[in-house]
C-alpha positions in Angstrom: -94.2 -334.8 -47.1 -96.1 -335.4 -43.8 -93.9 -335.9 -40.7 -94.4 -339.7 -40.1 -92.5 -339.5 -36.6 -94.9 -340.8 -33.8 -93.7 -338.1 -31.3 -96.2 -335.4 -30.5 -96.5 -332.2 -28.5 -99.7 -331.9 -26.5 -101.1 -327.9 -26.5 -104.1 -326.9 -24.5 -105.8 -323.7 -25.0 -104.8 -324.2 -28.8 -107.4 -322.4 -30.7 -106.4 -319.0 -30.3 -103.9 -316.7 -29.0 -100.7 -317.9 -27.5 -101.7 -321.4 -27.5 -102.3 -321.3 -31.3 -99.3 -319.6 -31.9 -97.2 -321.9 -30.1 -98.7 -325.0 -31.8 -97.7 -323.2 -35.0 -94.2 -322.4 -33.8 -93.8 -326.3 -33.0 -95.3 -327.4 -36.2 -92.7 -325.2 -38.0 -90.0 -327.2 -36.1 -91.6 -330.3 -37.5 -93.4 -331.5 -34.4 -96.7 -333.3 -34.6 -99.5 -332.1 -32.5 -102.4 -332.9 -30.2 -104.5 -329.7 -29.9 -107.1 -329.2 -27.3 -109.6 -326.4 -26.9 -113.3 -326.0 -25.8 -116.0 -327.2 -28.5 -117.0 -324.7 -30.9 -113.9 -323.0 -31.5 -113.1 -324.4 -35.0 -110.3 -326.6 -33.8 -110.7 -329.4 -36.6 -110.5 -326.6 -39.2 -107.1 -325.2 -37.7 -105.8 -328.6 -37.3 -106.4 -329.2 -41.0 -104.9 -325.8 -41.9 -101.7 -326.6 -39.8 -101.4 -330.2 -41.4 -101.4 -328.5 -44.9 -99.2 -325.6 -44.0 -96.5 -327.5 -42.0 -96.9 -331.1 -43.2 -97.2 -332.5 -39.7 -100.1 -334.5 -38.1 -102.4 -332.4 -35.9 -105.0 -334.1 -34.0 -107.8 -332.1 -32.5 -109.6 -332.8 -29.2 -112.4 -330.6 -28.0 -113.1 -330.7 -24.3 -113.8 -328.6 -21.4 -110.9 -328.9 -19.0 -112.9 -327.4 -16.1 -115.1 -330.4 -16.1 -114.4 -333.1 -13.5 -113.1 -335.5 -16.1 -111.8 -333.1 -18.6 -108.1 -333.5 -18.0 -108.4 -337.3 -17.9 -110.3 -337.3 -21.1 -107.5 -335.5 -22.9 -105.0 -338.0 -21.4 -107.2 -340.8 -22.4 -107.4 -339.6 -25.9 -103.8 -339.3 -26.2 -103.4 -342.7 -25.1 -105.8 -344.1 -27.5 -103.8 -342.7 -30.3 -100.8 -344.7 -29.0 -98.4 -341.7 -29.7 -95.2 -340.8 -28.1 -95.4 -337.2 -26.0 -92.4 -335.4 -25.6 -93.7 -331.9 -25.1 -96.7 -330.7 -22.8 -97.8 -327.4 -23.0 -100.3 -326.4 -20.4 -101.4 -323.0 -21.9 -105.2 -323.1 -21.2 -106.1 -320.5 -18.9 -108.8 -317.9 -17.9 -108.7 -314.7 -16.1 -111.1 -311.9 -14.5 -110.5 -308.7 -12.8 -112.3 -306.4 -10.4 -112.7 -306.1 -6.7 -112.9 -309.5 -4.8 -116.4 -309.1 -3.9 -117.6 -308.7 -7.4 -116.5 -312.0 -8.6 -119.3 -314.7 -9.3 -118.9 -318.1 -8.1 -118.8 -319.2 -11.8 -115.9 -317.0 -12.4 -114.0 -318.1 -9.1 -114.6 -321.7 -10.0 -113.4 -321.4 -13.7 -110.2 -319.8 -12.7 -109.2 -322.4 -10.0 -110.6 -325.2 -12.1 -108.8 -324.4 -15.3 -105.5 -322.5 -14.1 -104.8 -324.8 -11.2 -106.7 -328.1 -11.1 -106.6 -329.0 -14.8 -102.9 -327.9 -15.3 -101.9 -330.0 -12.2 -103.7 -333.1 -13.2 -102.6 -332.7 -16.9 -98.9 -332.4 -15.6 -99.5 -335.4 -13.2 -101.0 -337.5 -15.9 -98.5 -336.9 -18.6 -95.4 -336.8 -16.5 -94.9 -340.8 -16.9 -95.3 -340.4 -20.8 -92.9 -337.5 -20.9 -90.2 -339.6 -18.9 -90.4 -342.6 -21.3 -89.6 -340.6 -24.5 -86.1 -339.1 -24.6 -85.5 -335.3 -24.1 -88.8 -334.1 -23.1 -90.3 -330.6 -22.1 -93.0 -329.4 -19.6 -93.9 -325.9 -20.5 -96.5 -324.3 -18.2 -97.9 -320.8 -19.0 -97.8 -318.3 -15.9 -98.0 -314.5 -15.9 -95.7 -311.6 -15.6 -97.7 -310.7 -12.6 -97.3 -314.0 -10.6 -94.6 -312.6 -8.5 -96.5 -309.8 -6.9 -99.9 -309.8 -5.1 -102.0 -307.3 -7.2 -105.2 -305.5 -6.4 -108.1 -306.2 -8.6 -106.4 -309.3 -10.2 -106.2 -311.1 -6.9 -107.5 -314.5 -7.6 -106.3 -314.7 -11.4 -102.6 -314.0 -10.4 -102.7 -316.1 -7.4 -103.6 -318.9 -9.6 -100.7 -318.0 -11.8 -98.4 -317.8 -8.9 -99.4 -321.4 -8.0 -98.4 -322.4 -11.7 -95.0 -320.6 -11.4 -94.0 -322.2 -8.0 -95.3 -325.6 -8.9 -93.2 -325.6 -12.0 -90.2 -324.3 -10.2 -90.7 -327.2 -7.7 -90.9 -329.7 -10.5 -87.6 -328.3 -11.9 -85.9 -329.5 -8.7 -87.8 -332.7 -8.7 -86.8 -333.7 -12.2 -83.2 -333.1 -11.6 -81.3 -336.0 -13.4 -84.1 -337.0 -15.6 -84.7 -336.5 -19.2 -87.7 -333.9 -18.5 -87.0 -330.2 -18.7 -89.4 -328.0 -17.1 -90.1 -324.3 -18.3 -92.3 -321.8 -17.1 -93.2 -318.7 -19.1 -94.3 -315.6 -17.7 -95.7 -313.3 -20.5 -96.9 -309.8 -19.7 -99.7 -308.4 -21.9 -100.3 -310.3 -25.2 -102.7 -308.9 -27.9 -104.9 -311.9 -28.2 -108.6 -310.5 -28.6 -111.0 -307.5 -28.1 -111.3 -307.8 -24.2 -107.5 -308.2 -24.0 -106.8 -305.3 -26.2 -109.2 -303.1 -24.1 -107.4 -304.2 -21.1 -104.1 -303.3 -22.4 -105.3 -299.8 -23.4 -106.8 -299.2 -19.8 -103.8 -300.4 -18.2 -101.5 -297.5 -19.0 -98.0 -297.0 -20.7 -96.2 -300.2 -19.6 -98.9 -302.3 -20.5 -99.3 -300.7 -24.0 -95.6 -300.7 -24.6 -94.6 -304.1 -23.4 -97.6 -305.9 -25.0 -96.7 -308.4 -27.6 -98.5 -310.0 -30.6 -99.3 -313.9 -29.7 -96.8 -314.9 -32.5 -94.0 -312.7 -31.2 -94.6 -314.1 -27.5 -94.8 -317.7 -28.7 -91.6 -317.5 -30.8 -89.7 -316.3 -27.5 -91.3 -318.9 -25.3 -90.6 -321.9 -27.7 -87.0 -320.7 -28.4 -86.5 -320.3 -24.6 -87.9 -323.9 -23.9 -85.6 -325.5 -26.3 -82.6 -323.6 -24.9 -83.4 -325.0 -21.6 -84.5 -321.8 -19.8 -86.2 -322.4 -16.6 -88.0 -319.1 -16.5 -89.0 -317.5 -19.9 -89.9 -313.7 -19.9 -90.9 -312.8 -23.4 -90.3 -309.1 -24.4 -87.2 -306.9 -24.0 -89.3 -304.2 -22.0 -90.9 -306.9 -19.6 -87.3 -308.4 -19.1 -86.0 -304.9 -18.2 -88.8 -304.2 -15.8 -88.7 -307.7 -14.3 -84.8 -307.1 -13.5 -85.5 -303.7 -12.1 -88.3 -304.9 -10.1 -86.2 -307.3 -8.0 -84.7 -304.4 -6.3 -87.9 -302.3 -5.6 -89.5 -302.6 -2.1 -92.7 -304.7 -2.4 -94.9 -301.8 -0.8 -94.1 -299.5 -3.8 -94.8 -302.3 -6.3 -98.3 -302.9 -4.5 -99.1 -299.2 -4.7 -98.0 -299.1 -8.3 -100.0 -302.1 -9.5 -103.1 -300.7 -7.5 -102.9 -297.6 -9.5 -102.5 -299.6 -12.9 -105.1 -302.0 -12.4 -107.8 -299.8 -10.8 -109.4 -299.1 -14.2 -110.7 -302.6 -14.3 -113.7 -303.9 -16.3 -115.8 -306.3 -14.3 -116.8 -309.5 -16.3 
């Protein structure tokens, strides 16, 4: 029987990869969904499949969150449906690699507009709704590399550092409220052909620590409901994260420069 509860989780970047897997994890826990992605990615079909498989409601909303009114249009869509929102998952993101002088203006704008601007606007728009609806969660997806300045991934990981520290600041700001903030910092995730190629180029750690989207999503969603402020999916990633706290930054910088020197532009 379909879940008739009027409480929903909003998931961006929900047509593939971690976003789609997080949506399925939430649906398996009987959460209704508003799923957002770019047009042309079969989102309505995916929503129908999730509704049939998990007996929940799944509402598709196709939009470009890098456009000026993209985040606001998603918020207005949710409001028009008169649903309660108690989970917001800011998953949509994009990244490029290579020397800084090689980035196009379009690539730079895409990373800043989606990873920083859209995520921030959506958080601001939805916070009031989250605070209205009992126990609620704000889950933002950052990156394992957000802690360290990294050659050849300079702009992308700088945007993910913004996501990380923005979310941690809100953790303090929301103290005493019903909203729990969580930031996930996944390492390599096997999402598509480009990502698989990047994992192979980046060497042993990337290959051994890489997770399938379903594995990463399961750990992230479980960590969110357990109230973890920072979620590092993957045993090897957690081990490396704990060890790296005691390694001088200069060594980390040299190590990451070697790892990511085999970049592929574009």
